[in-house]
N, C-alpha and C positions, 0 to 999 in steps of 0.2 A: 245601752238602754234595752229593756226587755221588749222584744219585737211583738209580743202578744198584747201589749198595752196599746190600745188604739187611741187616736186623738178624739177627745170628747167634745171639743168646742168646734163645731162645724157649721157651715152656712145652712145646713138642712134643718137646724133647730136644736133645741136643748136636748141633752142626753137624759135618758131615764135614770131613775134611782138605781135600778139594777145594773145598768152599764157602769155607773160610777162605782158601785160596790165591787163589781167584777174587776175593774181596773185597780182598785185599792188592794184587792186580794192578790192579784198578780204582782203588784209592787212589793207587798210584804213577803210573798213567797221568794221573790228575787233577792231582796235585801237579807232575809233570814237564812236563805239556803234550804228551807224546808217546804216541801209540798203539803204535807199534812203533819201538824205538830202532834206530839204525843205527851201524855202525862202533864207535868207541871208547865210545859210550854204552851198548852192550849189557851190558857187565860191571857197571857201577854200577847200571843199571836192574834187572838180575836179582838183584843182591845186595840192593838195597832191598826187592824183592818177598819174598825169602827172609827177611830180618830182620823185616819186618812180619808175615809169615805166622807165624813162630815166636813173636813177641811177642803176637800176637792169640791164638794157641793157648794160650799160658801164661796170659793174662788169662782166657780162657773157662774154663780148667781150674780156676783159683783162685776164681772166683765161684760162689756157691751156685746150685743149680738154681732156675729161676723156677717159681713155683707158678701154676697156673691159677686165675684169679679165679672165684669162684662167680657163677652167673648172678644178676643182680639180680631181686628179687621184683617181680612186676607191681604197679604202684601202683593202688590202688583209691580212687577219689574218691567222697566222699559224694554221694548223690543230692540234688538241689536241689528 
């Protein structure tokens, strides 16, 4: 998995459209092996980014919000 793609569904709240688009761009770059497409590859590359952005936005909108996990209680060990 591409390390530069961050988790977008966090307890902090919804991701921005820009964050979703940047993650989609990183994914397409990884899959295609191209950082910047040239010539005839620009159209398909940009279309793939747009499709993945839209799909990711729909997915995130359909999922329930993540809850924050309560802090674990400190463990107290019996004295020996």
